[in-house]
C-alpha positions as CSV (number, residue, x, y, z in Angstrom):
1,X,3.9,-10.7,11.6
2,X,1.9,-9.8,8.5
3,X,0.1,-6.5,8.3
4,X,-2.6,-5.5,5.8
5,X,-2.4,-1.8,4.4
6,X,-5.7,-0.5,2.9
7,X,-5.0,2.9,1.4
8,X,-7.8,5.0,-0.3
9,X,-6.7,7.8,-2.5
10,X,-8.1,11.3,-2.2
11,X,-10.7,12.1,-4.8
12,X,-9.3,13.5,-8.0
13,X,-5.7,12.7,-7.1
14,X,-4.8,10.6,-10.1
15,X,-2.2,13.1,-11.1
16,X,-0.5,12.8,-7.7
17,X,-0.5,9.0,-8.1
18,X,1.0,9.2,-11.6
19,X,3.6,11.7,-10.6
20,X,4.9,9.5,-7.8
21,X,4.3,6.0,-9.3
22,X,7.9,5.3,-10.2
23,X,9.2,6.2,-6.7
24,X,6.4,4.2,-5.1
25,X,7.3,1.1,-7.1
26,X,11.0,1.6,-6.4
27,X,10.1,1.7,-2.6
28,X,8.2,-1.5,-3.0
29,X,11.0,-3.1,-4.9
30,X,13.5,-2.1,-2.2
31,X,11.2,-3.9,0.3
32,X,10.2,-6.8,-2.0
33,X,11.5,-9.5,0.4
34,X,8.9,-8.3,3.0
35,X,5.9,-8.0,0.7
36,X,3.5,-11.0,0.6
37,X,1.1,-9.3,-1.8
38,X,0.3,-5.9,-3.2
39,X,-1.4,-3.9,-5.9
40,X,-3.8,-1.1,-6.8
41,X,-7.4,-1.0,-5.9
42,X,-9.4,-0.2,-9.0
43,X,-12.5,1.9,-9.6
44,X,-15.8,0.1,-10.1
45,X,-15.4,0.3,-14.0
46,X,-11.7,-0.7,-13.6
47,X,-10.7,2.3,-15.6
48,X,-8.5,3.9,-12.9
49,X,-6.6,3.3,-9.7
50,X,-8.4,4.5,-6.5
51,X,-6.1,3.1,-3.7
52,X,-3.7,0.4,-2.7
53,X,-3.8,-2.9,-0.8
54,X,-0.6,-4.4,0.5
55,X,0.3,-7.3,2.8
56,X,3.7,-6.8,4.4
57,X,5.9,-8.5,6.9
58,X,6.7,-6.1,9.8
59,X,8.2,-6.8,13.2
60,X,5.3,-4.9,14.9
61,X,2.7,-2.3,14.7
62,X,5.4,0.6,15.0
63,X,7.3,-1.0,12.0
64,X,4.1,-1.2,10.1
65,X,3.4,2.5,10.7
66,X,6.9,3.3,9.7
67,X,6.6,1.3,6.5
68,X,3.5,3.2,5.5
69,X,4.9,6.6,6.4
70,X,7.9,5.9,4.1
71,X,5.9,5.2,1.1
72,X,6.4,7.9,-1.6
73,X,2.6,8.0,-2.1
74,X,2.0,8.8,1.6
75,X,4.7,11.4,1.5
76,X,3.1,13.1,-1.5
77,X,-0.3,13.2,0.3
78,X,-2.1,10.9,-2.0
79,X,-4.1,9.0,0.5
80,X,-7.4,10.1,2.1
81,X,-7.2,7.3,4.6
82,X,-4.8,4.4,5.4
83,X,-5.9,1.4,7.6
84,X,-3.3,-0.9,9.0
85,X,-4.3,-4.2,10.6
86,X,-2.5,-7.4,11.6
87,X,-3.3,-10.1,9.1
88,X,-3.2,-13.9,9.3
89,X,-2.9,-16.1,6.2
90,X,-5.3,-19.0,6.0
91,X,-5.5,-19.6,2.2
92,X,-3.7,-20.7,0.3
93,X,-2.3,-23.0,2.8
94,X,1.5,-22.6,3.2
């Protein structure tokens, strides 16, 4: 099942994001076969990153929680909030 991860950075945490970006990207690469889509959320003026949006294949809600907890960004305390929801693809049609 696909799950959507909406992660919002803590205010003023750009340095935490930058310091952990390489490890975060390596974590995503190690799980690339499970990732449907992913990327940073941008500030309104598009000058900086303020969060993350991922859609990831996980067996169940517990596996989705484990995936989120394993992200180096989460381990570094970057996120103010993380919302995980089951997601169904409608478009583009498979």
